[in-house]
N, C-alpha and C positions, 0 to 999 in steps of 0.2 A: 570229176567231170560229169558224173551222173546226178549230182545233187539237185539240179533244177526239176527233175521228174517228181521228187517227193512233194514239193510245193504244188506242182501241177496236179498231181493226183488228189491232193487235199482240196484244191479249188473245184475239181470235178465232183468229188464225193466228200463234202465237208464232215460228214458224220462217220466216215469209214475209219476203221483201225488199219493202219498201214504198217506192216511188218517187213523187215528187210533181212535178207540172208547174204552174208559176206564172209570173206576169209578173215581170220583173226587179225592179220596185220593191218587191215583197213577199218576195223570196227570203230576205233576211237575217233575217226573222222566224223562219225555220225552222232557223237555225244552231244547232248543238249539240242538236237534238231527237233523243233516244235511240231514238225509234220509227221514224225515217226513214232509209232507206238512201242515196238520192240525190235531189237537187233539180235539176230541169231548168227552164231559162228559156225562155219563149216571148213575144216582144215583140209582142203582138197589137194593142196600142193604136196603133202607128204602122204605117199601111197598107203602106208600102214594105218595112219590116223584116218585117212579117207575111208578105208574099208571098215575100220572099227566103229566109226561114228555115223556111217551112212544109214543103217537101219534105224538106230535110235532117233536120228534126225527126222526120217520119214514118219515114224510113229508120232513124234511130237507135232509135226506139221499137220498130219491128218486130223488130229484132235481139234485143230483150230478151224476146220471146215471153211477154208477160204472160198470166196465167190469168184475171184479172178486173180491171175498172177501175170507179171511182166518180167520177161527175161532180158535184162540189160546186157548180159553176156550171151554170145551166140553159141555157147558150148553145148555139146550133147548132154553133159552131166546136168546142166541147168534144166534142160528140157525134161530129162528123166526124173529129176527131183519133183518138178511140178506135176508130172503125170502120176507118179507113185504116191504123191501127197493127196491125190484124189481131187485135184482142182480141175473142174470141167472147162473153164475158160482160160486158155493159156496163150498169151500174146508174146510174139517174138519176131525175129527178123526172118526175111523170106527164105534164107538158106537153111534155117533150122528145121530139125526133125521133131516130131511129136508135138507140134504147135497147132492150135485150133484157129488162130488168127495171125496170119503172116503179114508183116509190114515191110514193104519195099522202102529202102532208105536211099537218100541222096548222099553218095560218098564224097561229094565236093564240100559237104558241110563239116563244121567242127563237131567233135564227138558229142559235146553237150547238146547240140542241136539234133544230132542223129537220135540220141536217146529220147528226146522229147517227141520225135515222130511216132514213137510207140503209143502215145496217148492222144494224138491229134484227132483220130477217128471218133473219140468218145465225147468231144465237145467242140463248139464253135469258138471257144475262147482262143485268144492269143496268149501264149504262156511266156512268162519271163524266163529268158534263157541264161541268166547270170548264175554262175556257180556261187556257193555260199558254204561257210562253216560257222559254227556258233560257239565262240569262245566264251567260257564262263567269266564271271567277274574276277575270280581268283586267277584265271589264266591272264587276263588283261592286267591285273595288279602286279603280277610277277614280271610281265614283260616291261611294264613301266618302271619297276624298281631296278631292272637291269640297265635301262637306258637313261635314267634320271640324272646321272652324274656327268653327262656329256654336253650339257648346256645347249648352245645353239649350233654345235658342230653337226654337219650333215652325217646321217647314219646310213651305212650300207651293209646289207647282209650278203654273204657269199656262201654258196653251197658247192664245193668243188668235187663232190663225189658223184658216182653213178654206179648202178648195178652192172652196167655194160662198159667194158674198157674203152671201146671205140667212141663212146659218147662223152668221154672225159676230155675237157680242155687240159693240156699238160700241166702237171704239178709245178714245174719251174716257171710256167707262164703266169700262174696264179701268184707265185712268189714275186716275180718281176712287176706284176700289176699292183700288188699290195705295197711294194716299195714306193710306187708313185702316188699312193693314196694316203700319204702321211698326214694330210690335213683333215681326213675324215675319221669318224669312229666306225670301226669295222667289226662285224660279228660273223664268225664262221658257224654254220649250222649243218646238221645232218643227223644220222642215226648213230647208235653206239659203235657200229662197225666203221664209222667214218672219223672217229675221234683221233686215231693215230695219224691219219692223213692230214687232218686239220692242224694237229700239233706240229707235225713235221714242216708244214708250210709256214706256220708262225715262227718256228725256230730259225728257219732259213732267212726270214726277213730281218730279224734283230730289232723289230719294232715293238713298242709298248701300247700302241693304239688298237690292238687286235685282241679280241676275246674269243675263246673256243667254247661254244655251247653245243657242239656235236655230242649227242647221247645224253645230254643233261636235261633236256626238256621233252615233255610229251608232245604228241603231234599238235594238239590244240594250243599248247604253250608256245610251240614253234610258230604256229600261225599268228598268235598274238604278238610275238616278237617281230615277225615279218611286217605286221600291220604298223608297227612303230617306225619302220624304216622309210627312208626316202627312196630307196632303190634296192632291188635284189639282183645279184649276178649269179647265174647258175647254168648247169648243163641242161639238156633235154631230160628232165627228171621231175620227180614229185614236187619239189619246192616251187617250180614255176606255176603249178596248178594251185598250190597253197597261196601263193602271192595273188593270183587272179581272184581267188575266193575271198580275200580280205582287201582287195582293191589297192594293192601296192604294185607299182610298176616294176617290170622285170625285163632284164636283158638276158636272153638265153642263147647258149651256143648250140647250133644245130650242125652236126657233121654228117653221120651216116643216114640220119633221118631228115625229112622235109615237111614243110607245112601241109602239103597235100594229104598226109596221113591223118590229119584231123586233130592232133594233140598239141597244138601250138598255143602260145600265150595270146589271148584274143582281145585284150583291152587296148584302147586307142594309143595309150602312151607306151605300150610294150614294144620291144625290138628283138628281132631274131638276128643273131650274129652268125652269118653264114657266107659261103662262097659259092659261086656258080661254077661247078665242076662237072665234067662229063660223067664221072663215076658216081655221082650222087643221084638218087639215094642208092645205097648198097644193101640196106637192111631196114626192116620196120622197127626193130628193137635195138639195133646195134649188135656188136659181137665182141669176141675176145681179141681179135686183131683185124687190121685193115686188109681186105681181100687183095688189094693192089700192092700192099707192103710199104706204102709211103705215108698214109694218114694225113694227106695234105689238107683235107677238109677242116682239120683242127690246127695243124701246125702252121698253116698260112694265115690264120687269124691271129695277128700279132698283138702283144700287150700294149704297144704304143697306140695302135688303132683303137683298142677297147677303151683305154684311158681317155683318149680324146672324145669318144662317144659319151663316156660317163660325165666328163667335165661339161661338155656341150649341153647335156640333159640337165644336170644339176644347176648350171648357170641360168637356165630358163625357169627354175623353180624358186628363185629368190623371193 
């Protein structure tokens, strides 16, 4: 969701070298990005690695003598890194510490638009707020080779996993939905940790029109595969943002989270599958279990309803 800022910075300062600091898990998303000079990794999620790599990172950044920095994350760690790297001009959000230029953001906006607000004061331009990834020719070729045998059959990708248990549409619901999708070519996607879930879902369907690519593709290969799809079905998780970045329409299940948090699928053909319940939202990121003990936000979104929505959409795409 932060990708529009890199193109925006390039438009403001065409000759600038733009470096990006990210956690290792997300670095591959920025491969081939024409607006980025270098990508640095900082493993801040693992405390021991964070402590070991902090000082070497600071020394490396100080050598580059940056003129200005932008903190897309509002964390204190991000602010501290910019300060200790010797960067005099540090732009961040209004609630951040150690920032020299604080930007008040409109929380009613999508995250990608909030990020762009960080650079609005530096130009009179109107910036393109569409997210983007840059798949290589090899990524695209691999995706096409995976799907080439399916002829004119409609192609649907499904991502049934999520880091957060309460964000998951139930496994047996995916099984029931897939049994109704026998006329489509189905591709299950996710990370290596999602392979067993996807395999279990396939085994319960007894169908042969489903392929499990969870853990078999890189992030950009997965993006390239999603680009070949007619539709993506997923939870409120990373694949919905990948689909937005390659302009493939997505239907996303939203249970504990809501659109107002700013992380929703934003393109016009997208759909949020959700129910209007008094207990929603219960969490910004989801949790291990439903606080109310019923998980109705997911359980009451039935496979029959979802299948009708899929068929209605695909019938308009003939």
